[in-house]
LUMLUM-464586 format. One record per atom (N, C-alpha, C): x, y, z; residue number from 1; atom name; residue in one letter. Coordinates in pm, 1 decimal, decimal comma. Atoms other than C-alpha are relative to their C-alpha. Layout:
<rs>
px; py; pz; n; atom; res
X; Y; Z; NUM; CA; a
...
</rs>
This chain:
<rs>
px; py; pz; n; atom; res
131,0; 43,0; -76,0; 1; N; m
7840,4; 8484,1; 2444,6; 1; CA; m
40,4; 70,9; 159,9; 1; C; m
-58,5; -64,4; -150,0; 2; N; v
7823,0; 8603,8; 2835,0; 2; CA; v
6,4; -154,8; 68,6; 2; C; v
-6,0; 135,2; -123,2; 3; N; w
7917,4; 8346,8; 3097,2; 3; CA; w
11,6; 65,2; 141,5; 3; C; w
64,0; -41,8; -156,1; 4; N; r
7789,5; 8350,6; 3459,0; 4; CA; r
71,1; -101,6; 50,4; 4; C; r
-36,9; 70,0; -93,5; 5; N; v
7985,6; 8217,9; 3753,3; 5; CA; v
-180,1; -113,1; 82,8; 5; C; v
138,8; 96,7; -68,4; 6; N; h
7657,0; 7925,4; 3844,8; 6; CA; h
25,6; -30,6; 195,1; 6; C; h
-10,3; -22,9; -188,1; 7; N; s
7799,2; 7857,6; 4213,3; 7; CA; s
169,3; -75,4; -52,0; 7; C; s
-116,1; -22,4; -42,2; 8; N; w
8138,9; 7816,8; 4355,2; 8; CA; w
10,3; 10,4; 156,1; 8; C; w
-28,1; 49,1; -153,0; 9; N; c
8283,1; 7652,8; 4677,8; 9; CA; c
177,1; 52,9; -4,1; 9; C; c
-113,0; -45,9; -28,4; 10; N; a
8550,2; 7836,6; 4777,7; 10; CA; a
105,9; -101,1; 89,1; 10; C; a
-96,3; 148,4; -100,2; 11; N; a
8703,4; 7510,1; 5010,9; 11; CA; a
36,1; -77,1; -129,5; 11; C; a
-72,9; 151,8; 122,2; 12; N; t
8729,5; 7302,7; 4691,9; 12; CA; t
94,2; 24,6; -89,8; 12; C; t
-32,0; -71,8; 113,2; 13; N; g
8787,0; 7547,1; 4461,3; 13; CA; g
-43,5; -83,1; -144,1; 13; C; g
103,0; 57,4; 120,0; 14; N; t
8545,7; 7407,2; 4215,0; 14; CA; t
-128,1; 129,2; -14,7; 14; C; t
68,3; -46,2; 62,1; 15; N; g
8242,7; 7543,7; 4042,8; 15; CA; g
-70,9; -20,9; -108,5; 15; C; g
51,2; 56,5; 115,2; 16; N; e
8017,5; 7581,8; 3766,9; 16; CA; e
-20,2; 93,9; -62,0; 16; C; e
60,5; -63,3; 52,2; 17; N; v
7944,8; 7790,9; 3473,4; 17; CA; v
-85,6; 26,5; -83,4; 17; C; v
121,1; -17,0; 94,0; 18; N; a
7679,9; 7888,8; 3285,2; 18; CA; a
-33,5; 119,9; -106,9; 18; C; a
25,5; -146,4; 72,3; 19; N; s
7560,9; 8098,0; 2957,9; 19; CA; s
-174,2; -13,1; -12,8; 19; C; s
173,4; -11,8; 31,2; 20; N; e
7197,5; 8163,4; 2855,6; 20; CA; e
-58,6; -108,7; -73,6; 20; C; e
21,7; 124,1; 45,6; 21; N; h
7263,1; 7817,0; 2634,9; 21; CA; h
70,4; -70,0; -7,5; 21; C; h
-125,5; 114,1; -62,8; 22; N; f
7524,6; 7612,6; 2768,1; 22; CA; f
61,6; 5,3; 149,1; 22; C; f
-42,7; -9,7; -144,8; 23; N; g
7567,4; 7487,7; 3139,8; 23; CA; g
-133,6; -34,6; 59,0; 23; C; g
-122,0; -14,4; -73,9; 24; N; p
7609,5; 7455,8; 3394,1; 24; CA; p
82,6; -82,5; 11,4; 24; C; p
-96,7; 112,2; 32,7; 25; N; w
7941,5; 7309,8; 3325,1; 25; CA; w
115,5; 19,5; 115,2; 25; C; w
-124,1; -20,7; -100,9; 26; N; p
8215,4; 7239,4; 3614,7; 26; CA; p
82,7; 39,1; -71,3; 26; C; p
-142,7; 20,5; -51,0; 27; N; f
8517,2; 7307,6; 3710,7; 27; CA; f
81,0; 32,0; 76,0; 27; C; f
-41,5; 7,1; -93,5; 28; N; g
8814,5; 7334,4; 3934,6; 28; CA; g
145,5; 63,2; -22,8; 28; C; g
-118,8; -92,0; -27,0; 29; N; a
9167,1; 7448,7; 4001,2; 29; CA; a
65,6; 17,7; -98,3; 29; C; a
-75,9; 18,9; 119,7; 30; N; a
9313,9; 7295,1; 3653,5; 30; CA; a
-54,1; 104,5; -122,9; 30; C; a
48,2; -111,2; 125,4; 31; N; q
9059,2; 7520,4; 3442,0; 31; CA; q
23,9; 164,7; 81,7; 31; C; q
1,2; -163,6; -101,7; 32; N; n
9113,4; 7821,1; 3698,7; 32; CA; n
139,0; 21,7; -16,7; 32; C; n
-105,7; -19,2; 41,7; 33; N; p
9452,6; 7979,9; 3548,6; 33; CA; p
47,9; 106,8; 71,4; 33; C; p
24,2; -117,5; -102,7; 34; N; a
9405,3; 8270,0; 3755,0; 34; CA; a
93,8; -4,2; 157,3; 34; C; a
-12,0; 75,5; -99,7; 35; N; g
9394,4; 8051,0; 4045,0; 35; CA; g
-104,3; 135,7; 121,5; 35; C; g
65,0; -91,5; -70,7; 36; N; t
9114,5; 8316,2; 4167,1; 36; CA; t
-80,8; -87,6; 93,9; 36; C; t
63,6; 91,0; -109,6; 37; N; v
8939,8; 8186,3; 4481,2; 37; CA; v
-65,1; 98,7; 36,6; 37; C; v
171,2; -55,0; -19,7; 38; N; d
8673,1; 8436,0; 4544,2; 38; CA; d
-126,9; 54,0; -78,0; 38; C; d
133,2; -5,5; 107,0; 39; N; f
8418,6; 8380,7; 4257,5; 39; CA; f
-86,3; 44,9; 48,5; 39; C; f
168,1; -20,8; 5,5; 40; N; v
8091,3; 8546,7; 4286,2; 40; CA; v
-92,4; -68,8; -72,6; 40; C; v
128,5; 75,6; 93,8; 41; N; v
7756,7; 8338,1; 4177,7; 41; CA; v
-47,1; 169,8; -75,1; 41; C; v
50,6; -87,5; 74,3; 42; N; d
7636,3; 8536,4; 3895,2; 42; CA; d
130,7; 130,8; -35,7; 42; C; d
-124,1; -156,5; 65,1; 43; N; e
7998,8; 8735,9; 3817,2; 43; CA; e
34,9; -62,4; -94,9; 43; C; e
-60,8; -18,3; 146,4; 44; N; l
8084,9; 8757,9; 3441,6; 44; CA; l
110,2; -70,1; 15,7; 44; C; l
-114,0; 61,5; 38,4; 45; N; v
8388,4; 8519,9; 3342,6; 45; CA; v
35,9; -28,8; -129,0; 45; C; v
-45,0; 21,6; 136,5; 46; N; v
8562,5; 8464,6; 3014,7; 46; CA; v
6,3; -143,6; 11,9; 46; C; v
-21,8; 155,1; -1,0; 47; N; v
8493,2; 8056,5; 2935,6; 47; CA; v
63,6; -19,8; -80,7; 47; C; v
-110,4; 90,5; 104,0; 48; N; e
8735,7; 7875,2; 2684,1; 48; CA; e
-13,8; -202,5; 3,3; 48; C; e
12,0; 197,9; 14,5; 49; N; l
8625,2; 7494,7; 2571,3; 49; CA; l
51,7; -22,0; -75,2; 49; C; l
-64,3; 112,7; 85,2; 50; N; d
8761,1; 7230,7; 2440,8; 50; CA; d
-98,8; -112,0; -56,7; 50; C; d
65,8; 67,3; 44,1; 51; N; g
8590,6; 6975,2; 2265,7; 51; CA; g
-68,7; 10,0; -130,3; 51; C; g
92,0; -36,5; 136,8; 52; N; p
8353,3; 6911,5; 1947,7; 52; CA; p
-108,1; -22,1; 110,0; 52; C; p
126,3; -54,7; -74,2; 53; N; k
8033,7; 7066,1; 2003,6; 53; CA; k
-67,3; -103,4; 59,5; 53; C; k
83,0; 142,0; -88,9; 54; N; e
7835,3; 6730,0; 2107,1; 54; CA; e
85,4; 8,9; 170,4; 54; C; e
-70,9; 62,9; -114,9; 55; N; r
8112,3; 6698,1; 2418,6; 55; CA; r
91,0; 139,2; 81,9; 55; C; r
-65,6; -61,5; -10,5; 56; N; y
8230,3; 7009,5; 2500,6; 56; CA; y
35,1; -5,9; 161,0; 56; C; y
-31,9; -25,5; -195,5; 57; N; t
8438,2; 7074,5; 2846,0; 57; CA; t
89,5; 127,2; 5,4; 57; C; t
-63,3; -128,4; -28,1; 58; N; v
8562,8; 7391,9; 3036,3; 58; CA; v
178,9; -37,4; -31,2; 58; C; v
-137,0; 54,2; -31,7; 59; N; r
8944,3; 7422,3; 2965,4; 59; CA; r
59,4; 135,4; 110,9; 59; C; r
-34,4; -111,7; -113,2; 60; N; s
8963,4; 7804,1; 3159,6; 60; CA; s
-132,7; 73,1; -8,6; 60; C; s
111,5; -120,5; -78,0; 61; N; v
8727,0; 8029,6; 3350,9; 61; CA; v
108,1; 119,5; 80,6; 61; C; v
-93,3; -121,0; -96,0; 62; N; v
8898,3; 8399,6; 3445,4; 62; CA; v
-145,4; 54,7; 16,1; 62; C; v
66,8; -91,6; -52,3; 63; N; r
8740,0; 8636,7; 3605,8; 63; CA; r
-28,4; 124,6; -94,7; 63; C; r
-24,4; -130,4; 88,3; 64; N; v
8628,9; 8964,7; 3381,1; 64; CA; v
67,8; 108,5; 55,2; 64; C; v
-29,6; -89,7; -74,1; 65; N; i
8811,5; 9267,4; 3537,7; 65; CA; i
-74,7; 79,3; 31,3; 65; C; i
73,3; -55,6; -29,9; 66; N; h
8636,2; 9462,7; 3739,4; 66; CA; h
59,9; 93,6; 41,0; 66; C; h
-110,1; -125,5; -27,9; 67; N; r
8733,2; 9859,8; 3747,0; 67; CA; r
-22,7; 6,2; 111,4; 67; C; r
-5,3; -78,8; -108,9; 68; N; a
8816,4; 10030,2; 4037,3; 68; CA; a
-98,9; 127,5; 27,7; 68; C; a
123,9; -98,7; -83,5; 69; N; g
8585,5; 10309,6; 4218,4; 69; CA; g
44,6; 109,0; -139,8; 69; C; g
61,2; -153,8; 140,2; 70; N; m
8464,1; 10640,9; 3948,5; 70; CA; m
104,4; 102,1; 101,4; 70; C; m
-54,1; -123,8; -112,1; 71; N; p
8684,3; 10896,9; 3994,9; 71; CA; p
-132,3; 64,3; 23,1; 71; C; p
110,9; -101,6; -67,0; 72; N; a
8498,6; 11217,7; 4148,4; 72; CA; a
-19,6; 100,2; -76,2; 72; C; a
90,8; -101,3; 123,4; 73; N; g
8275,1; 11410,8; 3930,2; 73; CA; g
-13,0; -81,3; -107,5; 73; C; g
-20,6; 104,1; 43,7; 74; N; t
8272,0; 11113,2; 3695,3; 74; CA; t
-128,4; -33,7; -27,8; 74; C; t
85,8; 100,8; -13,6; 75; N; e
7971,4; 10962,6; 3754,5; 75; CA; e
-164,7; 89,6; -92,2; 75; C; e
116,2; -75,9; 87,0; 76; N; c
7669,3; 11033,2; 3494,9; 76; CA; c
-143,9; -61,9; -12,3; 76; C; c
162,8; 48,7; 36,8; 77; N; e
7300,8; 10950,5; 3559,6; 77; CA; e
-26,0; -104,0; -47,3; 77; C; e
-23,2; 85,4; 101,2; 78; N; a
7263,3; 10839,4; 3237,6; 78; CA; a
-15,0; -134,9; 4,3; 78; C; a
-102,4; 153,4; -33,2; 79; N; f
7474,5; 10548,1; 3318,5; 79; CA; f
-108,5; -85,1; 67,2; 79; C; f
46,9; 63,9; -171,7; 80; N; a
7257,8; 10457,8; 3623,5; 80; CA; a
-16,3; -147,6; 0,0; 80; C; a
80,5; 169,4; 22,6; 81; N; a
7011,6; 10161,6; 3498,8; 81; CA; a
123,9; -106,6; -56,2; 81; C; a
-92,4; 67,6; 86,0; 82; N; l
7284,2; 10057,8; 3224,0; 82; CA; l
98,3; -94,6; 97,0; 82; C; l
-60,1; 107,2; -94,3; 83; N; a
7533,4; 9949,9; 3500,3; 83; CA; a
-1,1; -82,1; 91,2; 83; C; a
62,5; 63,6; -131,9; 84; N; a
7310,0; 9811,0; 3751,2; 84; CA; a
-1,4; -149,6; -107,4; 84; C; a
53,2; 127,8; 82,3; 85; N; a
7214,0; 9583,3; 3419,2; 85; CA; a
135,7; -98,3; -39,8; 85; C; a
-155,1; 41,1; 21,3; 86; N; t
7631,5; 9527,2; 3365,9; 86; CA; t
-60,1; -122,6; -160,7; 86; C; t
58,6; 90,6; 105,8; 87; N; p
7545,7; 9408,3; 2988,5; 87; CA; p
140,4; -37,3; -40,4; 87; C; p
-89,8; 59,5; 45,7; 88; N; a
7890,8; 9237,6; 2825,7; 88; CA; a
32,1; 31,0; -74,3; 88; C; a
-37,6; 46,5; 150,6; 89; N; d
7885,6; 9206,4; 2479,4; 89; CA; d
-86,8; 130,2; -72,9; 89; C; d
44,6; -116,2; 7,0; 90; N; w
7867,0; 9545,6; 2280,7; 90; CA; w
27,3; 12,3; -181,1; 90; C; w
9,0; -50,6; 96,0; 91; N; h
7874,6; 9666,7; 1923,5; 91; CA; h
-38,9; 106,3; -81,2; 91; C; h
26,9; -190,3; 71,1; 92; N; i
7854,4; 10026,0; 1672,3; 92; CA; i
-122,8; -74,1; -85,5; 92; C; i
104,8; 2,8; 90,7; 93; N; d
7509,7; 10011,6; 1557,6; 93; CA; d
-51,7; 67,5; -49,7; 93; C; d
-15,2; -88,8; 50,1; 94; N; e
7530,4; 10340,7; 1392,0; 94; CA; e
112,4; 113,3; 68,6; 94; C; e
-64,1; -104,3; 10,8; 95; N; h
7778,8; 10590,0; 1311,1; 95; CA; h
21,9; 125,5; -114,3; 95; C; h
64,1; -98,2; 91,3; 96; N; a
7693,9; 10877,3; 1123,1; 96; CA; a
-3,5; 137,0; -3,8; 96; C; a
95,4; -162,1; -34,0; 97; N; g
7630,7; 11259,6; 1120,0; 97; CA; g
-11,5; 29,8; 117,6; 97; C; g
34,1; -89,7; -136,2; 98; N; g
7696,1; 11349,8; 1442,1; 98; CA; g
-5,1; -83,7; 63,3; 98; C; g
55,5; 97,8; -101,4; 99; N; r
7545,0; 11032,2; 1620,4; 99; CA; r
71,2; -78,9; -47,8; 99; C; r
-63,9; 93,0; -4,6; 100; N; l
7681,5; 10757,1; 1753,9; 100; CA; l
-69,0; -96,6; 91,7; 100; C; l
101,7; 112,8; -113,7; 101; N; r
7455,3; 10404,4; 1889,8; 101; CA; r
94,7; -77,3; -25,7; 101; C; r
4,5; 102,8; -87,6; 102; N; l
7582,1; 10150,0; 2081,1; 102; CA; l
-61,3; -97,0; 30,0; 102; C; l
130,2; 125,3; -47,9; 103; N; w
7383,5; 9808,0; 2125,1; 103; CA; w
158,7; -65,0; 90,8; 103; C; w
-73,1; 87,6; -144,2; 104; N; l
7491,5; 9630,8; 2462,2; 104; CA; l
-92,3; -74,8; 35,1; 104; C; l
63,0; 118,6; -69,4; 105; N; g
7361,6; 9309,5; 2595,0; 105; CA; g
20,8; -123,1; 12,1; 105; C; g
-136,6; 150,1; 27,4; 106; N; d
7501,4; 8966,5; 2645,4; 106; CA; d
-87,2; -71,3; -75,6; 106; C; d
39,4; 124,9; 117,3; 107; N; c
7451,2; 8703,8; 2364,6; 107; CA; c
-105,6; 96,6; -78,3; 107; C; c
9,0; -63,1; 115,7; 108; N; c
7182,9; 8861,1; 2131,9; 108; CA; c
-127,5; 79,4; 78,3; 108; C; c
152,1; -88,7; -99,1; 109; N; g
6874,9; 9099,1; 2181,8; 109; CA; g
-125,3; -109,3; -23,3; 109; C; g
123,6; 102,1; 41,3; 110; N; w
6662,1; 8729,5; 2101,5; 110; CA; w
-23,9; -33,0; 153,5; 110; C; w
-20,7; 45,8; -67,6; 111; N; c
6775,8; 8614,2; 2411,3; 111; CA; c
-41,8; 99,9; 162,8; 111; C; c
43,6; -106,8; -163,9; 112; N; g
6742,5; 8918,7; 2697,8; 112; CA; g
-8,0; 117,2; -68,5; 112; C; g
-3,8; -193,8; 19,0; 113; N; p
6700,9; 9294,0; 2720,1; 113; CA; p
150,2; -10,4; -53,1; 113; C; p
-145,7; -62,5; 19,8; 114; N; s
6964,3; 9504,1; 2528,5; 114; CA; s
-53,8; 127,2; 39,6; 114; C; s
54,9; -121,7; -8,2; 115; N; w
7013,7; 9844,0; 2517,2; 115; CA; w
103,4; 52,4; -77,2; 115; C; w
-40,0; -85,7; 122,3; 116; N; l
7101,0; 10151,8; 2296,3; 116; CA; l
76,2; 100,2; 60,3; 116; C; l
-35,0; -118,5; -24,7; 117; N; v
7332,2; 10403,6; 2377,2; 117; CA; v
77,2; 91,1; -108,6; 117; C; v
69,6; -69,5; 169,6; 118; N; t
7263,3; 10692,2; 2162,7; 118; CA; t
56,6; 166,3; 34,1; 118; C; t
-63,2; -117,4; -49,6; 119; N; f
7525,0; 11011,5; 2193,8; 119; CA; f
4,5; 80,8; -144,4; 119; C; f
78,1; -83,7; 56,9; 120; N; d
7440,5; 11268,2; 1986,6; 120; CA; d
58,6; 129,1; -70,2; 120; C; d
-93,9; -129,0; 53,1; 121; N; g
7636,1; 11616,6; 1809,9; 121; CA; g
176,4; -70,7; 72,5; 121; C; g
-116,2; 24,0; -22,6; 122; N; v
7954,0; 11384,0; 1850,0; 122; CA; v
103,3; 99,6; -111,4; 122; C; v
-94,3; -67,1; 38,5; 123; N; s
8257,1; 11596,8; 1782,4; 123; CA; s
118,9; -58,3; -19,3; 123; C; s
-94,3; 55,2; 43,7; 124; N; e
8469,2; 11330,2; 1812,4; 124; CA; e
4,2; -120,8; 42,4; 124; C; e
-28,0; 112,6; -53,7; 125; N; a
8532,1; 10995,4; 1893,7; 125; CA; a
102,3; -118,1; 22,8; 125; C; a
-154,5; 81,6; -1,7; 126; N; r
8832,7; 10770,3; 1970,4; 126; CA; r
-6,1; -106,7; 69,0; 126; C; r
-0,1; 153,4; -89,1; 127; N; g
8961,0; 10442,7; 2083,5; 127; CA; g
-141,6; -93,0; -81,6; 127; C; g
125,8; 103,8; 61,6; 128; N; l
8636,0; 10264,2; 1843,4; 128; CA; l
15,1; -114,3; -35,6; 128; C; l
-27,5; 109,4; 66,6; 129; N; e
8839,0; 10009,3; 1714,0; 129; CA; e
25,5; -73,8; 93,9; 129; C; e
-18,6; 105,6; -96,1; 130; N; a
8859,8; 9883,7; 2056,6; 130; CA; a
-120,0; -103,0; 51,5; 130; C; a
156,1; 93,1; -37,0; 131; N; v
8502,8; 9730,7; 2045,6; 131; CA; v
-37,6; -114,7; -10,1; 131; C; v
27,8; 160,5; -37,8; 132; N; d
8613,7; 9409,5; 2093,0; 132; CA; d
66,0; 7,4; 142,3; 132; C; d
-11,4; 26,2; -127,4; 133; N; g
8652,6; 9450,6; 2447,9; 133; CA; g
-113,6; -28,9; 2,9; 133; C; g
135,8; 47,6; -77,9; 134; N; e
8419,1; 9329,5; 2673,5; 134; CA; e
-27,6; 138,5; 124,6; 134; C; e
49,0; -16,6; -93,2; 135; N; d
8227,9; 9433,3; 3003,8; 135; CA; d
14,5; 142,1; 29,5; 135; C; d
-15,0; -76,6; 23,6; 136; N; p
8196,9; 9773,9; 2913,8; 136; CA; p
-69,4; 120,8; 121,3; 136; C; p
68,9; -84,0; -109,3; 137; N; a
8142,8; 10081,7; 3207,5; 137; CA; a
40,0; 104,1; -66,8; 137; C; a
-24,3; -137,9; 23,1; 138; N; f
8043,1; 10426,3; 3097,2; 138; CA; f
4,9; 120,0; 112,1; 138; C; f
-24,8; -106,0; -134,5; 139; N; r
8133,1; 10757,7; 3290,5; 139; CA; r
16,8; 167,6; -97,8; 139; C; r
-57,4; -124,1; 16,1; 140; N; f
8231,1; 11118,9; 3229,5; 140; CA; f
140,8; -48,6; -20,8; 140; C; f
-174,6; -9,3; -40,8; 141; N; a
8587,3; 11145,2; 3153,1; 141; CA; a
65,0; 133,1; 85,4; 141; C; a
-76,6; -157,3; -108,1; 142; N; s
8800,5; 11351,6; 3425,8; 142; CA; s
32,8; 116,9; -101,4; 142; C; s
-94,6; -100,8; 29,1; 143; N; d
8956,4; 11648,9; 3383,9; 143; CA; d
124,9; -9,8; -60,4; 143; C; d
-128,9; 88,8; 28,8; 144; N; d
9273,9; 11463,0; 3389,4; 144; CA; d
0,5; -46,6; -128,5; 144; C; d
-33,4; 85,2; 95,9; 145; N; e
9210,8; 11233,7; 3142,7; 145; CA; e
-59,9; 81,5; -142,8; 145; C; e
-2,5; -105,8; 143,4; 146; N; i
9088,4; 11539,5; 2872,0; 146; CA; i
106,2; 53,7; 29,5; 146; C; i
-127,7; -58,2; -36,3; 147; N; r
9389,0; 11718,0; 2979,2; 147; CA; r
141,1; -128,9; -87,7; 147; C; r
-142,8; 118,2; 51,8; 148; N; a
9608,9; 11395,6; 2901,7; 148; CA; a
9,4; -23,4; -143,6; 148; C; a
28,6; 95,3; 138,1; 149; N; n
9429,3; 11258,9; 2593,0; 149; CA; n
-22,9; 129,5; -63,3; 149; C; n
27,4; -94,4; 103,6; 150; N; a
9455,2; 11619,2; 2443,2; 150; CA; a
-162,2; 43,6; -85,2; 150; C; a
122,8; -48,4; 30,0; 151; N; l
9040,8; 11631,3; 2424,3; 151; CA; l
-33,3; 129,9; -24,6; 151; C; l
62,5; -94,0; 42,0; 152; N; e
8896,1; 11916,5; 2249,9; 152; CA; e
-148,4; -32,6; 42,3; 152; C; e
128,5; 18,7; -8,1; 153; N; v
8573,5; 11977,2; 2413,3; 153; CA; v
-139,0; 131,5; -49,9; 153; C; v
76,0; -74,0; -25,4; 154; N; p
8325,4; 12217,3; 2293,3; 154; CA; p
-115,7; 44,5; 67,1; 154; C; p
129,4; -69,1; -41,5; 155; N; l
8081,6; 12500,4; 2429,6; 155; CA; l
-88,0; -133,3; -11,8; 155; C; l
105,6; 29,7; 4,4; 156; N; g
7785,5; 12281,0; 2552,2; 156; CA; g
6,5; -151,6; -41,8; 156; C; g
-40,4; 178,9; 60,4; 157; N; a
7952,6; 11920,2; 2448,1; 157; CA; a
37,9; -61,7; 158,2; 157; C; a
-79,8; 28,9; -149,0; 158; N; r
8069,5; 11681,3; 2748,5; 158; CA; r
89,5; -154,6; -41,9; 158; C; r
-67,1; 128,8; 17,7; 159; N; a
8347,9; 11409,9; 2722,3; 159; CA; a
-19,2; -105,8; 87,0; 159; C; a
59,1; 126,5; 13,5; 160; N; y
8249,4; 11044,6; 2764,1; 160; CA; y
102,0; -78,6; 37,1; 160; C; y
-81,8; 110,7; -13,9; 161; N; r
8472,1; 10777,7; 2851,2; 161; CA; r
-57,7; -178,8; 38,5; 161; C; r
103,6; 140,5; 44,1; 162; N; i
8362,6; 10389,6; 2789,2; 162; CA; i
133,9; -50,4; 66,1; 162; C; i
-111,7; 82,8; -49,8; 163; N; i
8611,1; 10157,6; 2976,5; 163; CA; i
-7,5; -140,8; -27,1; 163; C; i
-25,0; 122,4; 36,0; 164; N; l
8658,3; 9781,0; 2832,0; 164; CA; l
98,4; -36,5; 54,3; 164; C; l
-84,6; 94,2; -63,0; 165; N; t
8796,5; 9508,8; 2969,2; 165; CA; t
-19,1; -124,2; -106,3; 165; C; t
-61,2; 81,8; 133,4; 166; N; h
8969,6; 9244,5; 2736,3; 166; CA; h
-55,4; -166,0; 48,3; 166; C; h
96,3; 138,8; -71,6; 167; N; g
8791,1; 8963,8; 3002,5; 167; CA; g
182,3; -132,9; -7,6; 167; C; g
-118,4; 101,8; -40,5; 168; N; a
9151,0; 8722,1; 3011,2; 168; CA; a
138,4; 59,5; 9,0; 168; C; a
-88,1; -59,9; -13,5; 169; N; g
9433,8; 8817,4; 3124,2; 169; CA; g
67,7; 140,6; 54,5; 169; C; g
-31,6; -148,7; -82,6; 170; N; d
9614,8; 9169,2; 3290,8; 170; CA; d
41,1; 76,5; -94,5; 170; C; d
-44,2; -81,6; 47,0; 171; N; a
9641,5; 9339,4; 2962,5; 171; CA; a
-95,9; 174,5; 53,8; 171; C; a
40,3; -151,2; -40,3; 172; N; p
9533,0; 9761,2; 3036,8; 172; CA; p
-135,8; -7,0; -118,2; 172; C; p
180,8; -5,4; 63,9; 173; N; a
9139,4; 9822,7; 2923,8; 173; CA; a
90,0; 181,6; -88,9; 173; C; a
-28,9; -103,3; 49,4; 174; N; p
9189,6; 10052,2; 2650,3; 174; CA; p
-87,2; 146,3; -27,3; 174; C; p
64,1; -149,8; -37,3; 175; N; d
9108,6; 10442,2; 2630,1; 175; CA; d
-90,0; -18,0; -152,5; 175; C; d
81,1; -72,6; 49,0; 176; N; v
8766,8; 10504,3; 2454,6; 176; CA; v
-81,2; 154,7; 71,8; 176; C; v
57,7; -190,9; -76,1; 177; N; f
8624,8; 10883,7; 2473,0; 177; CA; f
-73,4; 15,5; -159,7; 177; C; f
100,9; -82,4; 30,2; 178; N; v
8350,7; 11034,7; 2320,4; 178; CA; v
-49,2; 174,0; 80,5; 178; C; v
17,1; -177,2; 49,5; 179; N; v
8290,5; 11411,4; 2263,1; 179; CA; v
-154,4; -2,5; -65,5; 179; C; v
153,0; 27,6; 64,3; 180; N; a
7884,6; 11449,8; 2211,9; 180; CA; a
-46,3; 122,2; 122,0; 180; C; a
83,6; -106,1; -99,7; 181; N; t
7645,8; 11756,0; 2329,1; 181; CA; t
-97,5; -115,3; 98,6; 181; C; t
81,6; 73,4; -71,9; 182; N; g
7411,9; 11455,1; 2479,6; 182; CA; g
20,9; -150,7; -50,1; 182; C; g
-10,9; 121,1; 1,8; 183; N; v
7389,7; 11125,9; 2547,7; 183; CA; v
-148,3; -116,5; 72,3; 183; C; v
203,9; 79,7; -51,9; 184; N; a
6986,6; 10872,1; 2561,6; 184; CA; a
96,3; -111,6; 18,6; 184; C; a
29,8; 168,9; 4,1; 185; N; v
6999,3; 10503,3; 2711,6; 185; CA; v
-151,9; -31,7; -22,3; 185; C; v
113,9; 33,5; 47,1; 186; N; a
6715,8; 10338,1; 2640,6; 186; CA; a
15,7; -183,8; -13,1; 186; C; a
32,7; 129,7; -4,0; 187; N; r
6597,5; 9922,2; 2730,6; 187; CA; r
-87,1; -30,7; -96,5; 187; C; r
99,8; 64,7; 100,3; 188; N; v
6491,5; 9747,3; 2451,8; 188; CA; v
-58,9; -177,5; 35,3; 188; C; v
21,0; 129,9; -77,5; 189; N; p
6322,0; 9438,7; 2591,4; 189; CA; p
27,6; -105,2; -97,6; 189; C; p
-9,4; 101,1; 89,3; 190; N; a
6379,3; 9097,8; 2438,8; 190; CA; a
-85,5; -69,6; -117,0; 190; C; a
115,3; 13,4; 67,7; 191; N; a
6256,8; 8995,0; 2103,5; 191; CA; a
-76,9; -120,3; 27,1; 191; C; a
64,8; 123,6; -27,0; 192; N; h
6148,9; 8631,8; 2222,9; 192; CA; h
-101,7; 25,7; 131,3; 192; C; h
73,4; -23,8; -128,5; 193; N; r
5873,2; 8688,0; 2497,5; 193; CA; r
-98,4; -156,0; 16,9; 193; C; r
</rs>
């Protein structure tokens, strides 16, 4: 489930978090284990809850780790609208016969719009076991990444990099690479209207 900062006051170190289904719920210094002082409204966060369903309280709020800038030459225009939407959840929708299709969204396809990222002509997909990561970012793999990971990129194909954030702690993002002849990104409207 996607959680966002609903409100934040740097002076008091207090704020509120909300999801599509819950909140807003308050949090303060005791629930801010990383000591973050510059939360931003609508920023993605990982929230841990305590208590029974009827009386949840916020136990922890941790910023989703945003990645540094994109290496030169790795921006892929196909991913521009997806990047602006910043979906946090994802899973493999299909992986067979040279096709890899990923579903991305916030919570579920019922609550809000989602996205399908379809790689065609896939000759290699490495690191997909890391699909439990959050906040995926998509781009071309850099030449250095292709060399360092010994990726074989056939003529007419490109190497793509999917960068994930685990959301909590400082664990390094897993390496996910897809070598394919093409990619298509499609927005899917919410199921409810």
